[in-house]
C-alpha positions in Angstrom: 0.0 0.0 0.0 1.3 3.5 -0.9 0.0 6.2 1.5 0.0 9.9 1.0 -0.3 11.9 4.3 -1.5 15.5 3.9 -0.2 18.1 6.5 2.9 19.4 8.2 2.6 19.1 11.9 3.7 16.7 14.7 0.4 14.9 14.2 1.3 14.1 10.7 4.9 13.1 11.8 3.2 10.6 14.3 1.0 9.3 11.5 3.9 8.8 9.1 6.0 6.9 11.8 3.0 4.7 12.6 2.3 4.0 8.9 6.0 3.1 8.3 5.7 0.4 10.9 2.8 -1.2 9.1 4.2 -4.2 7.0 1.5 -3.7 4.4 2.8 -0.1 3.7 5.5 0.0 0.9 5.8 3.8 0.6 4.8 6.9 2.6 4.8 10.4 1.3 4.0 13.5 3.3 2.9 16.8 1.7 4.0 19.3 2.5 5.6 17.6 5.5 8.4 19.2 7.6 12.1 18.9 8.4 11.6 16.1 10.8 9.2 14.1 8.6 11.8 14.4 5.9 14.1 12.2 7.9 11.7 9.3 7.6 9.5 9.8 4.5 9.5 11.3 1.1 8.1 15.0 1.4 6.6 16.8 -1.5 5.3 20.4 -1.8 1.5 20.8 -2.1 -1.2 23.2 -1.1 -3.0 21.1 1.4 -6.2 23.0 1.0 -6.4 22.6 -2.8 -8.3 19.5 -3.8 -7.0 19.7 -7.3 -3.3 19.8 -6.2 -3.8 17.0 -3.7 -5.5 14.8 -6.2 -2.8 15.5 -8.8 0.0 14.5 -6.3 -2.0 11.4 -5.2 -2.3 10.3 -8.9 1.4 11.0 -9.6 2.3 8.8 -6.6 -0.3 6.1 -7.5 -1.4 6.4 -3.9 -3.7 3.7 -2.5 -4.7 5.8 0.4 -4.8 9.6 1.1 -4.8 10.5 4.8 -5.8 14.1 5.4 -4.5 15.4 8.8 -5.6 19.0 9.4 -9.1 20.3 9.7 -9.0 23.2 7.2 -8.5 20.9 4.0 -11.4 18.6 5.3 -13.8 21.5 5.9 -12.8 22.9 2.4 -13.7 19.5 0.8 -10.3 18.0 -0.1 -11.4 14.5 0.9 -14.5 14.9 -1.5 -12.1 15.7 -4.3 -9.8 12.7 -3.6 -12.8 10.3 -3.4 -14.2 11.9 -6.6 -10.9 10.8 -8.3 -11.5 7.2 -7.3 -8.8 7.2 -4.6 -9.7 6.1 -1.0 -9.4 9.0 1.5 -9.2 8.9 5.2 -11.2 12.0 6.3 -14.8 13.2 6.2 -16.6 15.1 3.4 -16.9 18.8 3.7 -20.6 18.4 4.7 -19.7 16.1 7.6 -16.7 18.1 8.6 -19.1 20.8 9.5 -19.2 19.1 12.9 -16.0 21.0 13.5 -16.3 23.7 11.1 -19.4 25.1 12.6 -20.1 24.9 16.3 -23.7 25.8 15.6 -24.1 22.8 13.3 -22.5 20.5 15.9 -24.9 21.8 18.6 -27.8 21.1 16.3 -26.6 17.6 15.6 -26.1 16.9 19.3 -29.4 18.2 20.2 -31.2 16.0 17.7 -29.2 13.0 18.8 -30.0 13.6 22.5 -26.4 14.1 23.5 -25.5 16.1 26.6 -23.7 19.3 25.9 -23.3 22.8 27.2 -26.2 25.2 26.9 -25.3 27.6 24.2 -26.3 30.7 22.2 -25.0 32.3 19.0 -24.4 36.0 19.0 -23.8 37.6 15.6 -24.6 41.2 16.4 -22.7 43.5 18.9 -25.9 44.9 20.1 -27.0 41.5 21.4 -23.7 40.7 23.2 -24.3 42.3 26.7 -27.7 40.8 27.2 -26.5 37.4 26.1 -23.5 37.6 28.5 -25.9 38.3 31.3 -27.6 35.0 30.7 -24.3 33.2 31.3 -21.7 33.0 34.0 -20.3 33.0 36.7 -17.6 31.4 34.5 -18.0 32.5 30.9 -17.1 30.3 27.9 -16.7 32.3 24.6 -15.9 30.6 21.3 -15.3 31.5 17.8 -18.1 29.7 15.9 -15.7 28.7 13.1 -12.2 27.1 12.9 -9.7 28.8 15.2 -6.9 26.2 15.6 -7.8 25.7 19.2 -7.1 29.3 20.1 -10.5 30.9 19.6 -11.7 30.0 23.1 -11.7 32.1 26.2 -12.8 30.6 29.6 -12.9 33.2 32.3 -14.7 34.1 35.6 -14.1 37.7 34.6 -17.0 39.1 32.5 -15.0 41.9 31.1 -12.4 39.4 29.7 -15.1 37.4 28.1 -16.8 40.5 26.8 -13.5 41.8 25.2 -12.9 38.5 23.4 -16.4 38.3 22.1 -16.3 41.9 20.9 -13.0 41.3 19.1 -14.4 38.2 17.3 -17.6 40.2 16.3 -15.5 43.1 15.1 -13.7 40.7 12.8 -16.9 39.4 11.4 -16.9 36.1 13.3 -20.1 34.9 15.0 -19.6 34.2 18.7 -20.7 31.1 20.6 -21.5 31.5 24.3 -21.6 28.3 26.4 -22.4 27.4 29.9 -19.3 26.2 31.8 -19.0 22.3 32.2 -17.4 21.0 35.4 -15.1 18.0 35.8 -12.0 16.8 34.1 -11.8 16.8 30.3 -11.3 13.7 28.0 -10.4 13.5 24.4 -11.8 10.3 22.9 -10.8 9.5 19.2 -13.1 7.2 17.3 -12.7 5.7 13.8 -16.1 6.1 12.3 -17.5 4.6 9.1 -21.2 5.5 8.9 -22.6 3.9 12.1 -19.6 1.8 12.8 -17.6 3.3 15.7 -14.3 1.9 16.9 -12.8 3.9 19.9 -9.1 4.5 20.4 -7.4 5.1 23.8 -8.9 8.0 25.8 -6.3 10.9 26.3 -6.2 14.2 28.1 -5.0 17.4 26.5 -3.5 20.4 28.3 -4.8 23.5 26.6 -3.5 26.3 28.8 0.0 27.6 28.1 1.3 27.6 31.7 1.8 25.1 34.5 -1.2 24.6 36.7 -3.5 25.4 33.8 -2.7 29.0 33.8 -2.5 31.6 31.0 -4.3 31.7 27.7 -5.6 28.7 25.7 -3.3 27.2 23.0 -3.6 24.5 20.4 -2.4 22.1 23.1 0.7 22.0 25.2 0.8 18.3 25.9 -1.3 15.1 26.4 -1.1 11.6 28.0 -2.8 8.3 27.6 -4.4 6.2 29.0 -6.3 7.8 31.8 -5.8 6.1 35.1 -8.7 7.9 36.7 -11.3 7.3 33.9 -13.4 4.1 34.7 -13.7 1.7 31.7 -17.5 1.9 32.1 -17.4 5.7 31.6 -15.3 5.3 28.4 -17.8 2.8 27.2 -20.7 5.1 28.0 -19.1 7.9 25.9 -19.1 5.6 22.9 -22.6 4.3 23.4 -24.3 7.6 24.6 -22.3 10.2 22.7 -20.4 9.0 19.6 -22.7 6.4 18.3 -25.9 8.6 18.5 -24.0 11.4 16.8 -22.8 9.0 14.0 -26.3 7.8 13.6 -27.7 11.2 13.3 -25.2 12.2 10.7 -26.3 9.2 8.6 -29.9 10.2 9.2 -29.1 13.6 7.8 -27.5 12.2 4.7 -24.0 13.4 5.7 -22.5 10.2 7.1 -19.1 10.6 8.7 -16.1 8.7 7.5 -12.8 9.2 9.3 -11.7 10.2 12.7 -14.4 11.7 14.9 -12.9 13.3 18.1 -15.2 14.0 21.0 -13.9 16.4 23.6 -15.8 15.9 26.8 -16.1 17.0 30.4 -16.8 14.4 32.9 -19.0 16.1 35.4 -21.5 15.4 38.2 -24.1 14.3 35.7 -21.8 12.2 33.6 -20.1 13.0 30.2 -21.0 16.1 28.4 -19.6 17.2 25.0 -17.4 20.3 25.0 -16.7 20.1 21.3 -16.4 17.7 18.3 -13.4 17.7 15.9 -13.4 16.0 12.5 -9.8 14.7 12.5 -7.0 13.4 14.8 -6.2 15.9 17.5 -2.8 17.4 18.2 -1.1 16.7 20.6 -3.2 13.7 21.7 -2.5 11.8 18.5 1.3 11.7 19.2 0.7 9.9 22.6 -2.2 7.6 21.3 -0.4 6.4 18.3 2.8 5.7 20.4 0.6 3.1 22.2 -0.9 1.4 19.1 0.2 -2.1 18.6 -2.0 -2.8 15.5 -1.3 -1.9 11.8 -2.5 1.6 11.4 -2.8 1.5 7.7 -5.3 -1.4 7.9 -7.5 0.6 10.3 -7.4 3.8 8.2 -8.0 2.0 4.9 -10.9 0.1 6.2 -12.5 3.3 7.4 -11.9 5.0 4.1 -13.4 2.1 2.2 -16.4 1.4 4.3 -15.2 -1.9 5.7 -14.3 -0.9 9.3 -16.8 -3.5 10.6 -14.5 -6.2 9.1 -11.4 -5.6 10.8 -10.1 -6.6 14.4 -10.4 -4.0 17.1 -7.1 -2.1 17.8 -4.5 -3.7 20.1 -2.6 -1.5 22.6 0.7 -1.7 24.3 0.9 -1.9 28.1 2.0 1.2 29.9 1.6 4.9 29.2 2.7 7.6 26.8 3.1 11.4 27.4 3.5 14.2 24.8 5.2 17.4 25.9 5.0 20.3 23.4 8.0 22.7 23.0 6.7 26.0 21.9 8.4 29.1 20.4 8.9 32.4 22.2 5.7 34.3 22.6 3.3 31.4 21.6 0.4 31.5 21.6 0.8 35.1 20.5 2.8 35.8 17.4 5.7 33.3 17.8 9.3 34.1 17.1 10.7 32.0 14.2 14.1 31.3 12.7 15.8 30.3 15.9 18.3 27.4 15.6 17.2 24.1 17.3 19.7 21.6 18.5 19.3 18.1 19.9 16.0 17.4 18.2 16.9 14.5 16.0 14.1 12.1 15.4 15.0 8.4 15.7 11.7 7.0 14.3 12.2 3.9 16.5 9.3 4.7 18.8 11.1 3.3 21.9 11.1 5.1 25.3 11.3 8.6 23.7 10.7 10.3 20.3 10.9 13.8 19.0 8.2 14.7 16.5 8.5 17.9 14.4 5.8 20.5 14.0 6.9 24.0 13.4 10.4 23.3 11.9 12.3 24.1 8.7 15.8 23.4 7.4 17.9 26.4 6.5 20.1 26.3 3.3 23.1 25.7 5.6 21.4 22.6 7.0 20.6 24.1 10.4 17.2 23.1 11.9 15.2 26.3 12.8 11.8 27.1 14.3 9.0 27.9 11.8 5.8 27.9 13.9 4.2 28.3 17.3 4.4 24.7 18.5 7.8 23.6 17.3 8.3 20.0 18.6 6.4 17.3 20.4 8.5 15.1 22.7 6.9 11.8 23.4 7.9 9.5 26.3 6.7 6.0 26.8 7.0 3.9 30.0 5.6 1.1 32.1 3.5 3.7 33.9 2.7 7.4 33.8 5.6 8.4 36.0 8.1 6.6 33.7 6.6 7.9 30.6 6.8 11.5 32.0 10.4 11.0 33.1 11.4 9.8 29.7 9.7 12.6 27.9 11.3 15.3 30.1 14.7 13.7 30.0 14.6 13.8 26.2 13.4 17.4 26.3 16.3 18.4 28.5 18.7 17.7 25.6 16.9 20.0 23.2 17.8 23.7 22.9 15.6 26.4 21.4 16.2 30.0 22.3 13.1 31.4 24.0 11.4 28.1 23.8 9.0 27.1 26.5 7.1 24.1 27.7 4.8 23.0 30.6 6.5 20.9 33.3 3.4 19.4 34.6 1.9 17.4 31.6 0.2 14.4 33.2 1.4 15.3 36.6 -2.0 15.5 38.3 -2.9 12.1 37.0 0.4 10.6 38.2 -0.1 12.0 41.6 -3.8 10.9 41.8 -5.2 14.4 41.9 -7.8 13.9 39.2 -11.3 12.7 40.2 -14.6 12.6 38.6 -17.2 14.8 40.6 -19.7 12.7 42.6 -23.2 12.5 41.2 -25.7 14.9 42.7 
């Protein structure tokens, strides 16, 4: 099988490494890829948001499967273009990708499917903002209704902070979604979905805030770990049965069946799981940890999903132990990041043993030096027999990497390691 992976982040680096381990895969190409991916796979230039360009490259490579990593190409219909050319594509249609591309659409689907989620209102006119804010709180959740790369969200007990963010979104022509605040720890559950067939992967937890102790602004994600020692297996099963399967069935009922990776972000509160958001693709940085634990051939799972035969393959197998992803970010991230700084010690082995460095925002200078070229620069993945060992391996590897002005959280997975995460008791 020849596989083309579309995207240029650490998520795509993780996908490439996992696909290379699959004995059925004879060639992996990433487009546009990055400097780290280039160490392990052929990289080719492409505009990932152009269906025409992606199809032309897939045909040139005689690709048997195209895996689309980022959300923007999916929302813009790149998977539709690939499928129209007769090539299997892993990723939903533009119509189905609205589950991430429009939070209002996602809310409508969840309400129709009877899935618990936060109460919400859409505000699309500045004159309606203050009255709407008065109906929420004392913790305000303000979201950009469209795609915002994980950074269009403000969660604050300060009404003025919430109002400022909402006003800025409206000023830029973006509708605002106000939501009630959901209590309890958050879970990211990835599910392979083929119509009404749902196959869950390992649950993970993302760390969205930029600073230790969940302080500072939201980011695209500063780290993640899997599995979750505090999440009962029965709760994970309930998420699949009571959340993901009803949503998948509702999408089929609407004539927009989902095919690809459906990512449910949930809060596990006093009344059980409630959906914070849905995404239409593998999440970053959770993917880096989840795929490190996968012990099954990845291409088989993705190809079966893409070709409508997911119900015919064995459930994924998982390694024992834990995996932790720690993101090394550029100076000033999540604001305007500094770029062009030389990175040392970030060689990617591709072996997937106790630690691995996955590239995200990197580039190679003409003189061969590796330099920063984005906000989230690297993902360092540690594996171990338990969460403590996985964390230790990740941070030991990170200690050998140098990036001027670079910063990372020192507490990824720490609360879980120390047993400080609990699910609120039912009321």
